[in-house]
N, C-alpha and C positions, 0 to 999 in steps of 0.2 A: 504494500500500500504506500503510495507517495506521501511524502512529508513536506509541508510548507514551512519555511523558515522565514520569519519576519524580524527585522531589526529597525528600530526607530532612532533617528539621530537629531541632535540640535547643533546648529552652526555655532561654533565657538566665538566667532567674530565675523569680520568681513571676508568674503570670498569672491574672487573674480569669476566671470563666466567661464574663462578657460580652466580655472581650477575645478569648478564644479563639473565641467564637461570631462575633464581628466578623471575625476572621481567616478563619474557615471560609467565611463568606458572601462575603468579598471574593475568595477563591480559587475558590469554586464559580462565581462570576460570570465566570470565564475562559471558560466555555462560551458566553458572548455574543460572544466574539471570533471573527470569521470563520475557519473552518478548524479550530476546536476542537470536536470532536464531543461531548465530555463532560469534566467536571473533578470530582475528588473530593479532599477533605481530611479527615484524621482521625488518630486516635491510632495509634501503632505498637504492636504486641503487645509487652508488656514481657517481655523475656528477655535473657539474655547476648548472644544473637545480634544484638540491636538496637543494641549498642555505644553506648548512651546516647542514641540518637535517640528522640525522643518523638512526633513527628508526621510525616506524609508528604502529599505532593501527588502525584496521578497524573492525567494528562490524556491524552486521545487526540486526535491531530491527523491531518488528512486526508493530509498528506504533509510532506516536509521544508520546502517553501516555507511552508506554514501555520505550522510551528514557528518558522521564522525571523521571520515576521510577528508572531507572539505575543511574541517576545523584546523587541520595541520598542513593542508596542501600549500606549496610554495606560492601559487597564484593568489590564494586568499591572503596569506601572511604578508606578501609584498604589497598588495592593494591596501591593506589596513595600515601598514607602516608608512607607505608613501603618500597615500591620497586621503585616507579616512581620518586617522588620528590628527594630522596637522590641521584639519578643517572643522572637525566635529568633536563635541564633548561626549 
């Protein structure tokens, strides 16, 4: 049974459109990781319910094992270190 993995982010400060596009591209590349069926990254609909979150990642994984592989995969770790942590809390 597929597993959906969702992560919400808050911008830590200002980000340029190029920085946000690079973050999006690095996260969408998660679909290259074996077991990840698809990956999306985008803005959160601005409302009180968003509680300050500005962006989200949603990915579908074939099963729990695929999600566990994703957690330590170099593509994932590089994207987090290079594009996510510098921009988001």
